MDAnalysis code that builds the backbone (N, CA, C; Angstrom):
import MDAnalysis as mda
import numpy as np

u = mda.Universe.empty(537, n_residues=179, atom_resindex=np.repeat(np.arange(179), 3), trajectory=True)
u.add_TopologyAttr("name", ["N", "CA", "C"] * 179)
u.add_TopologyAttr("resid", np.arange(1, 180))
u.add_TopologyAttr("resname", ["MET", "ASN", "ILE", "TYR", "CYS", "MET", "ARG", "HIS", "GLY", "ARG", "THR", "ASN", "PHE", "ASN", "ASP", "LEU", "GLY", "LEU", "CYS", "ASN", "ASP", "ASP", "PRO", "ARG", "GLN", "LYS", "VAL", "PHE", "LEU", "THR", "THR", "GLN", "GLY", "ILE", "ALA", "GLN", "ALA", "GLN", "SER", "ALA", "ALA", "LEU", "ALA", "LEU", "ARG", "SER", "THR", "VAL", "LEU", "ASP", "ARG", "ILE", "ILE", "VAL", "SER", "PRO", "LEU", "PRO", "ARG", "THR", "ARG", "GLN", "THR", "ALA", "GLU", "ILE", "VAL", "ASN", "ARG", "PHE", "HIS", "ASP", "VAL", "PRO", "ILE", "VAL", "THR", "HIS", "SER", "ASP", "LEU", "ASN", "ASP", "ILE", "ARG", "SER", "GLY", "PHE", "ASP", "SER", "ARG", "PRO", "VAL", "SER", "ASP", "TYR", "PHE", "LYS", "ALA", "ILE", "ALA", "ASP", "ASP", "PRO", "LEU", "HIS", "LYS", "ARG", "VAL", "ASN", "GLU", "GLY", "GLU", "SER", "LEU", "LEU", "ASP", "HIS", "LYS", "ASN", "ARG", "VAL", "LEU", "ASN", "PHE", "LEU", "GLU", "TRP", "LEU", "LYS", "THR", "GLN", "ARG", "ASP", "LYS", "ALA", "LEU", "LEU", "ILE", "VAL", "ALA", "HIS", "GLU", "GLU", "THR", "LEU", "ARG", "VAL", "PHE", "ILE", "ALA", "TYR", "PHE", "GLU", "GLY", "GLY", "ILE", "GLU", "ASP", "GLN", "GLN", "LEU", "ARG", "ASP", "ILE", "HIS", "VAL", "GLY", "ASN", "CYS", "GLU", "ILE", "ARG", "HIS", "PHE", "GLU", "PHE", "GLY", "LYS"])
u.atoms.positions = np.array([
    [-32.463, 15.668, 13.941],
    [-31.100, 16.162, 13.931],
    [-30.639, 16.296, 12.477],
    [-30.097, 17.440, 12.128],
    [-29.486, 17.670, 10.828],
    [-28.016, 17.286, 10.905],
    [-27.619, 16.441, 9.996],
    [-26.228, 15.990, 9.967],
    [-25.639, 16.394, 8.627],
    [-24.633, 17.214, 8.692],
    [-23.878, 17.596, 7.508],
    [-22.589, 16.786, 7.556],
    [-22.336, 16.048, 6.502],
    [-21.155, 15.189, 6.430],
    [-20.265, 15.694, 5.316],
    [-18.972, 15.647, 5.579],
    [-18.041, 16.160, 4.590],
    [-16.750, 15.357, 4.641],
    [-16.207, 15.064, 3.496],
    [-14.881, 14.457, 3.423],
    [-13.848, 15.567, 3.611],
    [-12.729, 15.218, 4.184],
    [-11.623, 16.171, 4.371],
    [-11.126, 16.687, 3.026],
    [-10.356, 17.758, 3.067],
    [-9.747, 18.313, 1.861],
    [-8.619, 17.426, 1.340],
    [-8.228, 17.681, 0.122],
    [-7.161, 16.892, -0.530],
    [-5.871, 16.992, 0.276],
    [-5.165, 15.855, 0.338],
    [-3.925, 15.785, 1.129],
    [-2.732, 15.398, 0.263],
    [-1.562, 15.530, 0.869],
    [-0.343, 15.084, 0.200],
    [-0.381, 13.575, -0.055],
    [-0.985, 12.785, 0.828],
    [-1.086, 11.344, 0.615],
    [-2.087, 11.025, -0.495],
    [-3.148, 11.845, -0.656],
    [-4.034, 11.669, -1.812],
    [-3.228, 11.841, -3.097],
    [-2.405, 12.878, -3.142],
    [-1.599, 13.143, -4.329],
    [-0.640, 11.995, -4.625],
    [-0.113, 11.364, -3.556],
    [0.858, 10.278, -3.706],
    [0.202, 8.901, -3.853],
    [-1.121, 8.834, -3.660],
    [-1.821, 7.554, -3.760],
    [-1.478, 6.603, -2.626],
    [-1.312, 7.146, -1.408],
    [-0.914, 6.339, -0.255],
    [-2.045, 6.192, 0.755],
    [-2.074, 5.061, 1.435],
    [-3.013, 4.814, 2.533],
    [-2.545, 5.571, 3.774],
    [-3.499, 5.969, 4.613],
    [-3.147, 6.559, 5.901],
    [-4.250, 6.324, 6.907],
    [-3.899, 5.648, 7.983],
    [-4.808, 5.501, 9.117],
    [-4.077, 5.710, 10.438],
    [-2.841, 6.186, 10.379],
    [-2.038, 6.465, 11.569],
    [-1.970, 7.974, 11.772],
    [-2.559, 8.482, 12.875],
    [-2.569, 9.937, 13.091],
    [-1.185, 10.549, 13.294],
    [-0.163, 9.732, 13.476],
    [1.195, 10.264, 13.676],
    [1.905, 10.573, 12.362],
    [1.349, 10.091, 11.257],
    [1.976, 10.350, 9.960],
    [1.794, 11.821, 9.571],
    [2.746, 12.311, 8.825],
    [2.696, 13.708, 8.385],
    [1.825, 13.831, 7.133],
    [0.519, 13.748, 7.370],
    [-0.461, 13.897, 6.295],
    [-1.171, 15.217, 6.533],
    [-1.156, 16.081, 5.527],
    [-1.706, 17.425, 5.689],
    [-2.430, 17.850, 4.422],
    [-3.280, 18.847, 4.571],
    [-3.981, 19.383, 3.398],
    [-2.988, 20.069, 2.472],
    [-3.188, 19.854, 1.190],
    [-2.392, 20.556, 0.189],
    [-3.004, 21.948, -0.019],
    [-2.382, 22.743, -0.856],
    [-2.947, 24.042, -1.214],
    [-4.339, 23.857, -1.795],
    [-4.504, 22.843, -2.636],
    [-5.817, 22.537, -3.204],
    [-6.800, 22.127, -2.108],
    [-6.344, 21.319, -1.147],
    [-7.197, 20.881, -0.044],
    [-7.657, 22.033, 0.828],
    [-6.776, 22.981, 1.057],
    [-7.140, 24.174, 1.837],
    [-8.190, 24.980, 1.081],
    [-7.997, 25.127, -0.224],
    [-8.978, 25.857, -1.044],
    [-10.327, 25.130, -1.041],
    [-10.316, 23.807, -1.105],
    [-11.563, 23.038, -1.039],
    [-12.270, 23.270, 0.293],
    [-11.505, 23.253, 1.378],
    [-12.090, 23.478, 2.708],
    [-12.641, 24.896, 2.818],
    [-11.950, 25.859, 2.232],
    [-12.449, 27.238, 2.256],
    [-13.749, 27.365, 1.473],
    [-13.864, 26.677, 0.349],
    [-15.118, 26.684, -0.422],
    [-16.242, 26.050, 0.374],
    [-15.939, 24.935, 1.035],
    [-16.951, 24.274, 1.872],
    [-17.373, 25.185, 3.014],
    [-16.402, 25.893, 3.586],
    [-16.711, 26.828, 4.677],
    [-17.684, 27.898, 4.208],
    [-17.471, 28.410, 3.015],
    [-18.383, 29.421, 2.472],
    [-19.764, 28.826, 2.217],
    [-19.798, 27.598, 1.716],
    [-21.084, 26.946, 1.448],
    [-21.871, 26.704, 2.736],
    [-21.167, 26.480, 3.840],
    [-21.821, 26.174, 5.115],
    [-21.922, 27.374, 6.057],
    [-21.473, 28.536, 5.621],
    [-21.355, 29.665, 6.543],
    [-22.673, 30.085, 7.190],
    [-23.789, 29.922, 6.506],
    [-25.067, 30.325, 7.105],
    [-25.781, 29.163, 7.793],
    [-25.161, 27.993, 7.789],
    [-25.731, 26.817, 8.458],
    [-25.422, 26.926, 9.950],
    [-26.441, 26.790, 10.775],
    [-26.242, 26.828, 12.222],
    [-25.796, 25.441, 12.667],
    [-24.651, 25.378, 13.332],
    [-24.103, 24.122, 13.833],
    [-23.953, 24.183, 15.346],
    [-24.165, 23.050, 15.998],
    [-23.927, 22.956, 17.436],
    [-22.503, 22.529, 17.744],
    [-21.960, 21.654, 16.906],
    [-20.569, 21.229, 17.056],
    [-20.129, 20.495, 15.805],
    [-18.831, 20.242, 15.756],
    [-18.215, 19.517, 14.652],
    [-17.532, 18.295, 15.245],
    [-17.755, 17.150, 14.608],
    [-17.120, 15.914, 15.058],
    [-16.187, 15.435, 13.947],
    [-14.943, 15.101, 14.319],
    [-13.922, 14.689, 13.362],
    [-13.312, 13.359, 13.786],
    [-12.588, 12.738, 12.884],
    [-11.839, 11.529, 13.208],
    [-10.523, 11.941, 13.878],
    [-9.779, 10.992, 14.415],
    [-8.481, 11.318, 15.013],
    [-7.401, 11.699, 13.999],
    [-7.656, 11.505, 12.712],
    [-6.636, 11.827, 11.719],
    [-6.596, 13.339, 11.483],
    [-5.410, 13.941, 11.568],
    [-5.294, 15.410, 11.547],
    [-5.928, 16.105, 10.353],
    [-6.010, 15.440, 9.211],
    [-6.588, 16.113, 8.036],
    [-8.051, 16.471, 8.235],
    [-8.764, 15.706, 9.058],
    [-10.161, 16.054, 9.304],
    [-10.262, 17.272, 10.220],
    [-9.390, 17.340, 11.221],
    [-9.400, 18.512, 12.113],
    [-8.966, 19.757, 11.350],
    [-7.953, 19.628, 10.518],
    [-7.485, 20.775, 9.734],
    [-8.620, 21.308, 8.858],
    [-9.355, 20.411, 8.225],
    [-10.499, 20.806, 7.402],
    [-11.576, 21.472, 8.265],
    [-11.876, 20.845, 9.411],
    [-12.909, 21.371, 10.308],
    [-12.555, 22.756, 10.833],
    [-11.299, 22.975, 11.148],
    [-10.893, 24.286, 11.665],
    [-11.122, 25.389, 10.637],
    [-10.922, 25.078, 9.380],
    [-11.179, 26.069, 8.326],
    [-12.674, 26.372, 8.249],
    [-13.500, 25.339, 8.256],
    [-14.955, 25.535, 8.218],
    [-15.436, 26.264, 9.465],
    [-14.837, 25.950, 10.589],
    [-15.290, 26.484, 11.876],
    [-15.024, 27.981, 12.048],
    [-14.290, 28.585, 11.163],
    [-14.054, 30.037, 11.240],
    [-15.368, 30.820, 11.183],
    [-16.384, 30.228, 10.568],
    [-17.690, 30.880, 10.480],
    [-18.631, 30.472, 11.612],
    [-18.219, 29.522, 12.434],
    [-19.148, 28.965, 13.420],
    [-18.683, 29.079, 14.869],
    [-17.400, 28.896, 15.091],
    [-16.824, 28.944, 16.437],
    [-17.568, 28.020, 17.402],
    [-17.710, 26.758, 16.984],
    [-18.346, 25.735, 17.815],
    [-17.272, 24.728, 18.236],
    [-17.549, 23.927, 19.249],
    [-16.556, 22.925, 19.658],
    [-16.284, 21.916, 18.537],
    [-15.024, 21.538, 18.414],
    [-14.617, 20.448, 17.524],
    [-14.188, 19.302, 18.426],
    [-14.849, 18.162, 18.276],
    [-14.527, 16.993, 19.101],
    [-14.131, 15.832, 18.193],
    [-13.341, 14.938, 18.754],
    [-12.844, 13.775, 18.023],
    [-13.604, 12.537, 18.457],
    [-13.920, 11.679, 17.499],
    [-14.557, 10.393, 17.799],
    [-13.837, 9.328, 16.973],
    [-13.256, 8.348, 17.651],
    [-12.414, 7.352, 16.976],
    [-13.187, 6.451, 16.008],
    [-14.487, 6.297, 16.184],
    [-15.255, 5.462, 15.255],
    [-15.361, 6.070, 13.861],
    [-15.003, 7.343, 13.725],
    [-15.020, 7.995, 12.413],
    [-13.721, 7.781, 11.638],
    [-12.747, 7.156, 12.268],
    [-11.449, 6.975, 11.632],
    [-11.583, 6.255, 10.297],
    [-10.640, 6.513, 9.414],
    [-10.600, 5.824, 8.134],
    [-10.379, 4.329, 8.388],
    [-10.640, 3.514, 7.391],
    [-10.434, 2.080, 7.537],
    [-8.968, 1.798, 7.880],
    [-8.759, 0.916, 8.843],
    [-7.401, 0.502, 9.197],
    [-7.006, -0.565, 8.172],
    [-6.344, -0.119, 7.143],
    [-6.061, -0.970, 5.987],
    [-4.943, -1.972, 6.248],
    [-4.037, -1.661, 7.161],
    [-2.845, -2.470, 7.324],
    [-1.768, -2.082, 6.313],
    [-2.018, -1.011, 5.567],
    [-1.088, -0.558, 4.532],
    [-0.686, 0.905, 4.732],
    [-0.647, 1.372, 5.970],
    [-0.334, 2.773, 6.217],
    [0.976, 3.174, 5.529],
    [0.927, 4.290, 4.823],
    [2.057, 4.868, 4.092],
    [2.482, 4.026, 2.886],
    [1.662, 3.084, 2.494],
    [1.933, 2.262, 1.317],
    [0.876, 2.565, 0.262],
    [1.141, 2.221, -0.993],
    [0.207, 2.551, -2.068],
    [-1.181, 1.936, -1.882],
    [-2.184, 2.751, -2.150],
    [-3.569, 2.294, -2.108],
    [-3.752, 1.126, -3.078],
    [-3.090, 1.183, -4.223],
    [-3.208, 0.111, -5.213],
    [-2.728, -1.227, -4.645],
    [-1.702, -1.218, -3.797],
    [-1.231, -2.458, -3.154],
    [-2.289, -3.001, -2.198],
    [-2.945, -2.111, -1.477],
    [-4.014, -2.530, -0.568],
    [-5.146, -3.187, -1.357],
    [-5.579, -2.553, -2.441],
    [-6.670, -3.112, -3.245],
    [-6.284, -4.478, -3.826],
    [-5.033, -4.641, -4.253],
    [-4.581, -5.947, -4.751],
    [-4.649, -6.984, -3.635],
    [-4.267, -6.605, -2.423],
    [-4.214, -7.544, -1.300],
    [-5.591, -8.045, -0.877],
    [-6.638, -7.240, -1.097],
    [-7.986, -7.637, -0.672],
    [-8.872, -8.051, -1.839],
    [-8.318, -8.086, -3.034],
    [-9.117, -8.297, -4.250],
    [-9.937, -9.583, -4.224],
    [-9.432, -10.643, -3.607],
    [-10.158, -11.915, -3.646],
    [-11.345, -11.943, -2.692],
    [-11.394, -11.028, -1.714],
    [-12.536, -10.957, -0.794],
    [-12.582, -9.573, -0.138],
    [-12.935, -8.538, -0.905],
    [-12.846, -7.168, -0.385],
    [-13.727, -6.873, 0.825],
    [-14.787, -7.614, 1.024],
    [-15.656, -7.346, 2.175],
    [-15.112, -7.925, 3.477],
    [-14.451, -9.064, 3.407],
    [-14.065, -9.781, 4.622],
    [-12.569, -9.826, 4.906],
    [-11.736, -9.568, 3.907],
    [-10.289, -9.771, 4.050],
    [-9.664, -8.732, 4.974],
    [-8.867, -9.230, 5.905],
    [-8.051, -8.396, 6.804],
    [-6.596, -8.664, 6.452],
    [-5.829, -7.602, 6.281],
    [-4.433, -7.743, 5.893],
    [-3.562, -6.966, 6.874],
    [-2.432, -7.536, 7.238],
    [-1.449, -6.852, 8.089],
    [-2.071, -6.290, 9.363],
    [-2.939, -7.079, 9.990],
    [-3.614, -6.687, 11.232],
    [-4.563, -5.501, 11.055],
    [-4.971, -5.267, 9.827],
    [-5.947, -4.219, 9.552],
    [-7.359, -4.738, 9.787],
    [-8.332, -3.953, 9.376],
    [-9.722, -4.372, 9.507],
    [-10.313, -4.578, 8.122],
    [-11.319, -5.426, 8.058],
    [-12.004, -5.637, 6.790],
    [-12.968, -4.481, 6.539],
    [-13.483, -4.441, 5.331],
    [-14.472, -3.425, 4.989],
    [-15.697, -3.557, 5.891],
    [-16.113, -4.792, 6.181],
    [-17.270, -4.980, 7.055],
    [-16.956, -4.648, 8.513],
    [-15.710, -4.885, 8.956],
    [-15.304, -4.449, 10.298],
    [-15.459, -2.926, 10.401],
    [-14.954, -2.257, 9.374],
    [-15.023, -0.788, 9.347],
    [-16.478, -0.324, 9.329],
    [-17.281, -0.952, 8.490],
    [-18.695, -0.589, 8.412],
    [-19.357, -0.709, 9.783],
    [-19.101, -1.788, 10.482],
    [-19.705, -1.983, 11.805],
    [-19.241, -0.926, 12.800],
    [-17.985, -0.510, 12.701],
    [-17.481, 0.560, 13.576],
    [-18.233, 1.863, 13.304],
    [-18.435, 2.173, 12.036],
    [-19.144, 3.407, 11.679],
    [-20.609, 3.311, 12.098],
    [-21.211, 2.148, 11.950],
    [-22.597, 1.975, 12.408],
    [-22.700, 2.155, 13.926],
    [-21.678, 1.746, 14.669],
    [-21.651, 2.009, 16.116],
    [-21.662, 3.506, 16.392],
    [-20.926, 4.264, 15.590],
    [-20.938, 5.727, 15.731],
    [-22.339, 6.269, 15.484],
    [-23.008, 5.778, 14.450],
    [-24.355, 6.265, 14.143],
    [-25.333, 5.931, 15.267],
    [-25.185, 4.782, 15.890],
    [-26.026, 4.445, 17.046],
    [-25.756, 5.411, 18.197],
    [-24.494, 5.709, 18.446],
    [-24.121, 6.685, 19.481],
    [-24.714, 8.052, 19.145],
    [-24.645, 8.422, 17.873],
    [-25.122, 9.729, 17.437],
    [-26.606, 9.910, 17.742],
    [-27.366, 8.829, 17.668],
    [-28.797, 8.900, 17.973],
    [-29.056, 9.349, 19.413],
    [-28.097, 9.166, 20.291],
    [-28.268, 9.530, 21.702],
    [-27.900, 10.990, 21.971],
    [-27.359, 11.666, 20.987],
    [-26.908, 13.045, 21.176],
    [-28.070, 14.020, 21.011],
    [-27.949, 15.169, 21.634],
    [-29.043, 16.142, 21.652],
    [-28.834, 17.329, 20.712],
    [-27.820, 17.266, 19.883],
    [-27.548, 18.365, 18.959],
    [-28.674, 18.505, 17.941],
    [-28.892, 19.728, 17.508],
    [-29.855, 19.965, 16.425],
    [-29.176, 19.871, 15.066],
    [-27.904, 20.284, 15.008],
    [-27.179, 20.258, 13.738],
    [-25.690, 20.028, 14.000],
    [-25.138, 19.072, 13.266],
    [-23.731, 18.708, 13.395],
    [-23.059, 18.711, 12.034],
    [-21.777, 19.004, 12.051],
    [-20.936, 18.749, 10.887],
    [-20.006, 17.613, 11.274],
    [-19.937, 16.610, 10.426],
    [-19.015, 15.499, 10.627],
    [-18.017, 15.545, 9.488],
    [-16.740, 15.637, 9.850],
    [-15.679, 15.639, 8.842],
    [-14.939, 14.313, 8.980],
    [-14.986, 13.537, 7.905],
    [-14.429, 12.189, 7.970],
    [-13.774, 11.837, 6.630],
    [-13.854, 10.570, 6.276],
    [-13.114, 10.001, 5.150],
    [-14.069, 9.352, 4.168],
    [-13.613, 9.175, 2.935],
    [-14.484, 8.617, 1.910],
    [-15.043, 7.260, 2.334],
    [-14.184, 6.383, 2.846],
    [-14.661, 5.050, 3.246],
    [-15.731, 5.162, 4.328],
    [-15.542, 6.065, 5.261],
    [-16.503, 6.279, 6.347],
    [-17.810, 6.852, 5.808],
    [-17.699, 7.824, 4.925],
    [-18.895, 8.468, 4.393],
    [-19.693, 7.544, 3.476],
    [-19.036, 6.547, 2.894],
    [-19.772, 5.550, 2.109],
    [-20.790, 4.833, 2.997],
    [-20.379, 4.536, 4.218],
    [-21.287, 3.869, 5.164],
    [-22.440, 4.808, 5.519],
    [-22.150, 6.083, 5.750],
    [-23.205, 7.067, 6.032],
    [-24.215, 7.098, 4.890],
    [-23.721, 7.186, 3.665],
    [-24.607, 7.289, 2.503],
    [-25.470, 6.038, 2.382],
    [-24.874, 4.863, 2.533],
    [-25.637, 3.616, 2.459],
    [-26.683, 3.553, 3.562],
    [-26.327, 4.011, 4.758],
    [-27.237, 3.987, 5.898],
    [-28.433, 4.909, 5.672],
    [-28.157, 6.145, 5.280],
    [-29.222, 7.135, 5.153],
    [-30.029, 7.000, 3.863],
    [-29.396, 6.607, 2.786],
    [-30.104, 6.524, 1.512],
    [-30.730, 5.153, 1.304],
    [-30.178, 4.118, 1.934],
    [-30.735, 2.775, 1.843],
    [-30.599, 2.161, 0.467],
    [-30.889, 0.864, 0.393],
    [-30.882, 0.168, -0.882],
    [-29.505, -0.092, -1.456],
    [-28.465, 0.065, -0.651],
    [-27.102, -0.136, -1.125],
    [-26.539, -1.373, -0.421],
    [-26.203, -2.377, -1.203],
    [-25.642, -3.618, -0.668],
    [-24.176, -3.409, -0.300],
    [-23.687, -4.239, 0.602],
    [-22.298, -4.111, 1.052],
    [-21.299, -4.149, -0.107],
    [-21.535, -5.009, -1.074],
    [-20.607, -5.109, -2.195],
    [-20.644, -3.879, -3.096],
    [-21.617, -2.996, -2.892],
    [-21.709, -1.760, -3.677],
    [-21.060, -0.564, -2.974],
    [-20.615, -0.741, -1.741],
    [-20.051, 0.387, -0.989],
    [-18.911, 1.054, -1.738],
    [-18.033, 0.266, -2.323],
    [-16.881, 0.835, -3.028],
    [-17.264, 1.573, -4.300],
    [-18.502, 1.407, -4.749],
    [-18.972, 2.121, -5.935],
    [-19.377, 3.562, -5.621],
    [-19.486, 3.883, -4.338],
    [-19.873, 5.229, -3.912],
    [-18.614, 6.091, -3.865],
    [-18.659, 7.216, -4.528],
    [-17.497, 8.120, -4.525],
    [-17.889, 9.442, -3.880],
    [-17.023, 9.919, -2.995],
    [-17.236, 11.177, -2.298],
    [-15.990, 12.025, -2.525],
    [-16.169, 13.163, -3.170],
    [-15.039, 14.035, -3.454],
    [-14.538, 14.741, -2.209],
    [-13.319, 15.211, -2.286],
    [-12.757, 15.995, -1.179],
    [-13.618, 17.216, -0.926],
    [-14.030, 17.386, 0.320],
    [-14.867, 18.491, 0.798],
    [-16.259, 18.492, 0.192],
    [-16.672, 17.361, -0.360],
    [-18.055, 17.216, -0.801],
    [-18.942, 17.121, 0.440],
    [-20.024, 17.881, 0.433],
    [-20.921, 17.951, 1.593],
    [-22.195, 17.174, 1.288],
    [-22.614, 16.360, 2.237],
    [-23.901, 15.657, 2.155],
    [-24.711, 16.039, 3.383],
    [-26.030, 16.130, 3.225],
    [-26.919, 16.493, 4.332],
    [-27.918, 15.368, 4.551],
    [-28.032, 14.948, 5.808],
    [-28.979, 13.896, 6.189],
    [-29.724, 14.331, 7.425],
    [-30.886, 13.718, 7.626],
    [-31.669, 13.987, 8.843],
    [-32.039, 12.656, 9.491],
    [-31.852, 12.599, 10.796],
    [-32.364, 11.458, 11.540],
    [-33.864, 11.631, 11.669],
    [-34.617, 10.549, 11.536],
    [-36.054, 10.603, 11.735],
    [-36.832, 11.019, 10.493],
    [-36.166, 11.153, 9.363],
    [-36.873, 11.531, 8.133],
    [-36.796, 10.415, 7.133],
])
C-alpha cells in the first residue's frame, strides 16, 4: 500500500500561535494555506489515489477537498488522526509547552492527552490501516500526528525525539507498507 501523508495547509490559528483540537472552533485555511494546498494538489495530480482519510478537524478536510479536485475519490474521517488533545484549545501553544515542560512525554494537562497517549492513538490507526485494501491513500493530518508516522516508517527515532521532527504545512511524505 502506498501512503501519501500530508499536513494541512496553514491556518488562522497557526498564524496566532494557538492550539486547536476542537472541531467546533472556527479554524480555517488562510490565503497562504489555500495556496499551499493548491501546490500540493498539483504535486499529487498524477498520483492515483483510492481515497483520502482526514482527521475530524475541518482544516484537514478543507485541505483534502482542494487536493481532491484532481482525484474525485471519497474523503473519509478517522478520529485517530486527530491532533493531540492538548487541553489548551484556543490558548497559546507556548502555554501548552510550558505546562508539559517537566515531563513532555507523559504529562496530561486540563484533561488532555500526553504525547505518548497521542502516539498510541496514532499507532492504533496504523494497525487499522494494515487491514485496509487500498492500493494508494492520501492522509491529511497534523504535524504531531505525522511525527508518529515518520517515526514508525523511518524507524530509529526515540519517543523523546518526536518533537524534533518538523513537518511543514502541506509537506508531503510517501511511505509503503511492506517495504
